[in-house]
C-alpha positions as CSV (number, residue, x, y, z in Angstrom):
1,X,-40.8,50.1,-77.1
2,X,-37.5,51.7,-76.2
3,X,-36.0,54.9,-77.6
4,X,-35.1,54.2,-81.3
5,X,-32.6,55.8,-83.6
6,X,-34.3,55.9,-87.1
7,X,-33.9,57.4,-90.6
8,X,-35.9,60.2,-91.9
9,X,-36.7,58.9,-95.5
10,X,-38.5,61.9,-96.6
11,X,-39.9,65.3,-95.7
12,X,-43.1,66.7,-97.3
13,X,-45.0,70.0,-97.4
14,X,-48.6,70.2,-98.6
15,X,-49.0,73.3,-100.8
16,X,-51.9,72.0,-103.1
17,X,-55.6,71.9,-102.8
18,X,-55.5,68.2,-102.8
19,X,-54.5,65.7,-100.0
20,X,-51.1,65.3,-101.3
21,X,-47.8,66.7,-99.6
22,X,-44.9,67.4,-102.0
23,X,-41.4,66.1,-101.1
24,X,-38.5,68.5,-100.2
25,X,-35.0,68.2,-99.0
26,X,-35.6,70.2,-95.9
27,X,-38.3,71.9,-93.9
28,X,-38.6,74.5,-91.1
29,X,-40.6,73.3,-88.2
30,X,-42.1,76.3,-86.3
31,X,-44.3,76.3,-83.1
32,X,-47.4,76.5,-85.3
33,X,-46.4,74.1,-87.9
34,X,-44.3,73.4,-91.0
35,X,-43.6,76.6,-92.8
36,X,-45.5,76.6,-96.3
37,X,-47.8,73.7,-95.3
38,X,-51.5,74.0,-95.5
39,X,-52.1,72.5,-92.1
40,X,-49.9,75.1,-90.4
41,X,-51.6,77.0,-87.6
42,X,-52.3,77.0,-83.8
43,X,-56.0,76.3,-84.5
44,X,-58.1,74.2,-86.9
45,X,-61.8,73.6,-87.6
46,X,-63.5,70.4,-86.8
47,X,-64.9,68.2,-89.5
48,X,-67.9,65.8,-89.3
49,X,-67.0,62.8,-87.2
50,X,-64.1,64.7,-85.3
51,X,-63.7,64.8,-81.6
52,X,-65.9,68.0,-81.4
53,X,-69.0,69.0,-83.3
54,X,-68.3,69.9,-87.0
55,X,-67.2,73.6,-87.4
56,X,-65.8,73.9,-84.0
57,X,-62.6,75.9,-83.8
58,X,-60.1,74.0,-81.6
59,X,-56.4,73.7,-80.9
60,X,-54.5,72.3,-83.8
61,X,-53.3,68.8,-82.8
62,X,-52.5,67.9,-86.3
63,X,-49.8,70.3,-87.3
64,X,-47.8,67.4,-88.6
65,X,-48.4,63.9,-89.8
66,X,-46.1,60.9,-90.1
67,X,-45.9,57.3,-91.3
68,X,-43.2,54.7,-91.4
69,X,-41.8,52.9,-94.5
70,X,-42.5,49.6,-92.8
71,X,-46.3,50.2,-92.4
72,X,-46.5,51.7,-96.0
73,X,-45.1,48.4,-97.2
74,X,-47.4,46.2,-94.9
75,X,-50.4,48.1,-96.4
76,X,-49.0,47.6,-100.0
77,X,-48.6,44.0,-99.4
78,X,-52.0,43.6,-97.9
79,X,-53.6,45.3,-100.9
80,X,-51.4,43.4,-103.3
81,X,-50.4,46.6,-105.1
82,X,-48.4,46.6,-108.2
83,X,-46.2,49.6,-106.9
84,X,-45.1,51.1,-103.7
85,X,-47.4,53.5,-101.7
86,X,-46.0,56.9,-101.8
87,X,-45.8,59.1,-98.7
88,X,-46.7,62.1,-100.9
89,X,-50.1,60.4,-101.8
90,X,-50.7,59.5,-98.2
91,X,-50.3,63.1,-97.3
92,X,-47.7,62.8,-94.7
93,X,-45.2,65.4,-93.6
94,X,-42.5,62.9,-92.4
95,X,-41.8,59.4,-93.5
96,X,-39.2,57.2,-91.3
97,X,-37.7,54.0,-91.4
98,X,-36.4,51.7,-88.7
99,X,-39.1,51.2,-86.1
100,X,-42.0,48.7,-85.9
101,X,-45.6,49.6,-85.1
102,X,-45.0,53.3,-85.5
103,X,-48.8,54.0,-85.6
104,X,-49.0,52.7,-81.9
105,X,-46.7,55.4,-80.5
106,X,-48.5,56.6,-77.5
107,X,-49.5,60.4,-77.0
108,X,-46.6,62.3,-75.7
109,X,-43.9,60.4,-77.7
110,X,-41.3,62.5,-79.5
111,X,-39.3,62.6,-82.6
112,X,-36.0,64.5,-82.0
113,X,-34.0,65.9,-84.9
114,X,-30.3,66.9,-85.0
115,X,-31.2,70.6,-85.0
116,X,-33.2,70.2,-81.8
117,X,-36.6,70.2,-83.5
118,X,-39.0,68.1,-81.7
119,X,-42.2,66.7,-82.9
120,X,-44.6,65.4,-80.4
121,X,-47.3,62.8,-81.0
122,X,-50.9,63.8,-80.2
123,X,-52.9,61.0,-81.8
124,X,-53.1,58.1,-84.0
125,X,-54.2,59.1,-87.5
126,X,-57.2,56.9,-88.6
127,X,-57.8,56.3,-92.2
128,X,-60.4,58.3,-93.9
129,X,-62.9,57.9,-96.8
130,X,-61.5,60.7,-98.8
131,X,-58.1,59.1,-98.6
132,X,-59.5,55.8,-99.5
133,X,-61.1,57.3,-102.7
134,X,-57.9,59.0,-103.6
135,X,-55.8,55.6,-103.1
136,X,-58.5,53.8,-105.1
137,X,-58.1,56.1,-108.0
138,X,-54.3,56.0,-108.1
139,X,-53.4,52.4,-107.4
140,X,-54.2,48.9,-108.9
141,X,-53.3,45.5,-107.5
142,X,-51.1,42.9,-109.4
143,X,-54.2,41.6,-111.2
144,X,-54.8,44.9,-112.9
145,X,-57.8,45.7,-110.8
146,X,-58.4,49.1,-108.9
147,X,-58.2,49.1,-105.1
148,X,-61.4,49.8,-103.4
149,X,-62.1,52.3,-100.7
150,X,-63.2,49.7,-98.4
151,X,-60.0,47.5,-98.9
152,X,-57.9,50.7,-98.2
153,X,-59.8,51.5,-95.0
154,X,-59.5,48.0,-93.7
155,X,-56.0,47.3,-94.4
156,X,-54.6,50.7,-93.4
157,X,-56.4,50.4,-90.0
158,X,-53.9,51.1,-87.2
159,X,-51.2,51.5,-89.8
160,X,-52.0,55.1,-91.0
161,X,-49.4,56.9,-88.8
162,X,-49.7,59.5,-86.2
163,X,-50.3,63.2,-86.0
164,X,-49.1,65.8,-83.5
165,X,-47.7,69.2,-82.8
166,X,-44.3,71.0,-82.9
167,X,-42.7,71.1,-79.4
168,X,-39.3,72.7,-80.2
169,X,-38.7,74.6,-83.6
170,X,-35.9,73.8,-85.9
171,X,-34.9,72.5,-89.4
172,X,-35.3,68.9,-90.5
173,X,-33.5,67.4,-93.3
174,X,-34.2,64.3,-95.5
175,X,-31.8,61.4,-94.7
176,X,-31.1,62.6,-91.1
177,X,-30.9,60.1,-88.3
178,X,-33.4,61.0,-85.5
179,X,-34.5,59.7,-82.1
180,X,-38.0,58.3,-81.4
181,X,-38.6,58.5,-77.6
182,X,-41.6,56.7,-76.7
183,X,-43.8,58.4,-73.9
184,X,-43.4,56.7,-70.5
185,X,-45.7,57.7,-67.8
186,X,-43.8,59.2,-64.8
187,X,-43.8,56.9,-61.7
188,X,-45.4,58.4,-58.6
189,X,-43.8,57.4,-55.3
190,X,-46.4,55.6,-53.0
191,X,-44.8,57.6,-50.1
192,X,-45.5,60.9,-51.9
193,X,-48.0,62.9,-50.0
194,X,-49.7,66.3,-50.7
195,X,-50.8,68.6,-47.9
196,X,-52.3,71.9,-47.8
197,X,-50.5,74.8,-46.2
198,X,-52.1,76.0,-43.0
């Protein structure tokens, strides 16, 4: 995957107690997260099934979350929904368009904005049961039946987007053209040798 110039379709800030994030025209990205967002902070508490035991305080690797319009549409099609899936309902901070397999961006990949603001990918964002329950309560398929939690978990697997941290602060605006830089591991020359100083 080469570097891609893509469009920032929408920006969202989570201010409510539920899992949604509300759309806004612009947002300030600081080193501890998006200003005003409930997930802002340098640390977070682990939940049941997290990478560390529940209740552990760890570095916040989930300061922001993002999805692509293309993968939202893939999930909608797979679930045969009667309406488009809203980034707001999926609880993402940024929704972009113009790249395939956004959820497969490797750790270290960057989203670079015109202001210089840079978001770094930390991990894939797997679907969770709470989100599955929320989508099931809000959406129906074209036959008029409610979507089930299990259906959402299956169809959104590996398409739920990514999470990450703020690497460089700045302002991001809806509609901007941004650059997605896929992480590439540095090449280590075979002739390189490390020696200890005497």
